[in-house]
ROSE-4610 file (N, C-alpha, C; in Angstrom, 1 decimal, always signed):
// ROSE-4610
residu = [X/X/X/X/X/X/X/X/X/X/X/X/X/X/X/X/X/X/X/X/X/X/X/X/X/X/X/X/X/X/X/X/X/X/X/X/X/X/X/X/X/X/X/X/X/X/X/X/X/X/X/X/X/X/X/X/X/X/X/X/X/X/X/X/X/X/X/X/X/X/X/X/X/X/X/X/X/X/X/X/X/X/X/X/X/X/X/X/X/X/X/X/X/X/X/X/X/X/X/X/X/X/X/X/X/X/X/X/X/X/X/X/X/X/X/X/X/X/X/X/X/X/X/X/X/X/X/X/X/X/X/X/X/X/X/X/X/X/X/X/X/X/X/X/X/X/X/X/X/X/X/X/X/X/X/X/X/X/X/X/X/X/X/X/X/X/X/X/X/X/X/X/X/X/X/X/X/X/X/X/X/X/X/X/X/X/X/X/X/X/X/X/X/X/X/X/X/X/X/X/X/X/X/X]
num = [1/1/1/2/2/2/3/3/3/4/4/4/5/5/5/6/6/6/7/7/7/8/8/8/9/9/9/10/10/10/11/11/11/12/12/12/13/13/13/14/14/14/15/15/15/16/16/16/17/17/17/18/18/18/19/19/19/20/20/20/21/21/21/22/22/22/23/23/23/24/24/24/25/25/25/26/26/26/27/27/27/28/28/28/29/29/29/30/30/30/31/31/31/32/32/32/33/33/33/34/34/34/35/35/35/36/36/36/37/37/37/38/38/38/39/39/39/40/40/40/41/41/41/42/42/42/43/43/43/44/44/44/45/45/45/46/46/46/47/47/47/48/48/48/49/49/49/50/50/50/51/51/51/52/52/52/53/53/53/54/54/54/55/55/55/56/56/56/57/57/57/58/58/58/59/59/59/60/60/60/61/61/61/62/62/62/63/63/63/64/64/64/65/65/65/66/66/66/67/67/67/68/68/68]
x = [+0.8/-0.1/+0.8/+0.6/+1.2/+0.6/+1.0/+0.7/-0.5/-0.7/-2.6/-3.6/-3.2/-4.1/-4.3/-3.0/-3.3/-3.8/-3.7/-3.8/-5.4/-6.5/-7.8/-8.2/-7.6/-7.7/-7.5/-6.5/-5.9/-6.9/-7.3/-8.2/-9.5/-10.2/-11.1/-11.4/-9.9/-9.7/-9.8/-9.1/-8.6/-10.1/-11.0/-12.6/-13.3/-13.1/-14.0/-13.8/-12.3/-12.1/-13.0/-13.4/-13.8/-15.5/-15.9/-16.9/-18.4/-19.3/-20.0/-20.6/-21.4/-22.1/-23.6/-23.9/-25.4/-25.2/-24.1/-23.6/-23.2/-24.2/-24.1/-22.9/-22.3/-20.6/-20.7/-19.8/-19.6/-18.5/-19.1/-18.0/-17.5/-17.8/-17.1/-18.0/-17.2/-17.9/-19.7/-20.4/-21.6/-22.6/-21.7/-22.5/-22.3/-23.1/-23.7/-23.8/-23.4/-23.8/-24.3/-25.8/-26.6/-26.6/-27.0/-27.2/-28.4/-29.4/-30.9/-31.1/-32.5/-33.4/-34.2/-34.4/-35.2/-34.1/-32.7/-31.3/-31.5/-31.3/-30.9/-32.0/-33.1/-34.3/-34.8/-34.1/-34.4/-33.2/-32.0/-30.8/-31.2/-31.6/-32.0/-33.6/-34.2/-35.1/-34.9/-33.9/-33.0/-32.3/-32.3/-31.4/-32.4/-33.8/-34.9/-34.3/-34.0/-33.7/-34.5/-34.5/-35.1/-34.1/-33.7/-33.0/-33.6/-32.1/-32.1/-31.3/-32.0/-31.1/-30.5/-29.4/-28.0/-28.1/-28.5/-28.5/-27.8/-27.4/-26.8/-25.1/-25.0/-23.5/-22.6/-21.5/-20.4/-20.8/-20.6/-20.9/-21.6/-23.2/-24.4/-24.4/-23.5/-23.3/-23.7/-25.5/-26.1/-26.3/-27.0/-27.4/-26.6/-26.7/-26.0/-26.9/-27.0/-27.9/-27.3/-27.7/-27.8/-28.7/-28.5/-29.5/-29.5/-30.8/-31.4/-32.0]
y = [-1.2/+0.2/+1.0/+2.0/+3.3/+4.4/+5.6/+6.7/+7.1/+7.0/+7.9/+7.0/+5.2/+4.9/+4.7/+4.9/+4.4/+5.8/+7.1/+8.2/+8.4/+8.2/+8.0/+7.2/+6.2/+5.2/+5.5/+6.0/+6.6/+7.6/+8.6/+9.5/+9.1/+8.1/+7.4/+6.9/+5.9/+5.5/+6.6/+7.8/+8.6/+9.3/+9.3/+10.3/+9.1/+7.9/+7.1/+6.9/+7.6/+7.2/+8.5/+9.8/+10.6/+10.4/+11.2/+11.1/+11.4/+10.4/+10.8/+11.8/+12.9/+14.1/+14.0/+12.5/+12.6/+12.3/+12.0/+11.4/+12.2/+11.9/+12.8/+12.7/+13.6/+13.4/+14.5/+14.3/+14.9/+16.1/+17.1/+18.5/+18.7/+18.9/+19.1/+18.1/+17.8/+17.4/+17.8/+16.7/+16.6/+17.5/+17.9/+18.7/+17.7/+17.5/+16.8/+18.0/+17.2/+18.0/+16.8/+17.5/+16.8/+17.7/+17.0/+17.9/+18.5/+17.5/+18.2/+18.1/+19.0/+19.0/+17.4/+16.7/+15.4/+14.5/+14.5/+13.5/+13.8/+14.9/+14.9/+14.5/+14.9/+14.6/+12.6/+12.0/+10.5/+10.0/+10.8/+10.2/+10.2/+11.0/+10.9/+10.2/+10.4/+9.2/+7.9/+7.7/+6.1/+6.2/+6.7/+6.7/+7.3/+7.3/+7.6/+8.7/+9.8/+11.1/+12.3/+13.3/+14.4/+15.2/+16.4/+17.0/+18.3/+18.8/+20.2/+21.0/+22.0/+22.6/+23.8/+23.7/+24.7/+25.7/+25.5/+26.6/+25.9/+26.7/+26.2/+26.2/+25.3/+24.6/+25.7/+25.9/+26.7/+26.7/+27.8/+27.8/+27.0/+27.2/+27.0/+25.4/+24.7/+23.1/+22.2/+22.2/+21.0/+22.5/+21.4/+22.0/+21.5/+22.4/+21.7/+21.4/+20.1/+19.9/+19.2/+18.6/+18.0/+17.0/+15.6/+14.8/+14.9/+14.8/+15.1/+14.3]
z = [-0.2/-0.1/+0.1/-0.9/-0.8/+0.2/+0.3/+1.6/+1.0/-0.4/-0.5/+0.1/+0.2/+0.3/+1.7/+2.4/+3.8/+4.6/+4.0/+4.7/+4.7/+4.0/+4.6/+5.2/+5.4/+6.0/+7.8/+7.6/+9.1/+9.4/+8.7/+9.3/+9.4/+8.9/+9.5/+10.7/+11.0/+12.3/+13.5/+13.4/+14.1/+14.1/+13.4/+13.5/+14.0/+14.1/+14.9/+16.4/+16.6/+18.2/+19.0/+18.6/+19.2/+19.9/+20.7/+21.4/+20.7/+20.4/+19.6/+19.9/+19.2/+19.7/+20.4/+20.3/+21.0/+22.1/+22.8/+23.9/+25.1/+26.4/+27.4/+28.5/+28.4/+29.0/+29.9/+31.1/+32.3/+32.2/+32.2/+31.8/+33.4/+34.2/+35.8/+36.9/+37.8/+39.0/+39.3/+39.0/+39.1/+37.9/+37.1/+36.1/+34.6/+33.8/+33.0/+31.5/+30.3/+29.2/+28.4/+27.6/+26.7/+25.3/+24.3/+22.7/+23.6/+23.8/+23.7/+25.6/+25.4/+27.0/+27.2/+25.9/+26.2/+26.1/+25.9/+26.0/+27.5/+28.2/+29.3/+30.5/+29.8/+30.7/+30.8/+29.7/+29.2/+30.0/+30.3/+30.8/+32.3/+32.8/+34.4/+35.0/+33.8/+34.2/+34.0/+33.2/+33.5/+34.9/+35.6/+37.1/+37.6/+37.8/+38.5/+39.3/+38.4/+39.3/+38.4/+38.7/+38.0/+37.8/+36.5/+35.7/+36.5/+37.0/+37.0/+36.2/+35.6/+34.5/+34.9/+34.3/+34.6/+33.3/+32.5/+31.4/+29.7/+29.0/+27.5/+28.3/+27.5/+27.3/+26.4/+26.9/+26.4/+24.7/+24.2/+22.7/+22.1/+22.9/+22.4/+21.8/+22.3/+22.1/+23.3/+23.0/+24.0/+25.4/+26.5/+27.5/+29.0/+29.5/+30.9/+32.1/+32.9/+33.8/+34.8/+35.5/+36.8/+37.2/+37.6/+38.3/+39.4/+40.2/+41.5/+41.8]
């Protein structure tokens, strides 16, 4: 294989290692980020907890919330 074949393959591998955009992630201790309010609510419901909205995530990339 030459480098022209390996380069696109390497980019696909690297792109697959990132966090999916629809995943709930922890921002800091006790604070989570989700893409939508519905996703955050479903996340807390699955844990038999209630979401507490903290506002929009930085750069408008979803919502910040806590489950309590």
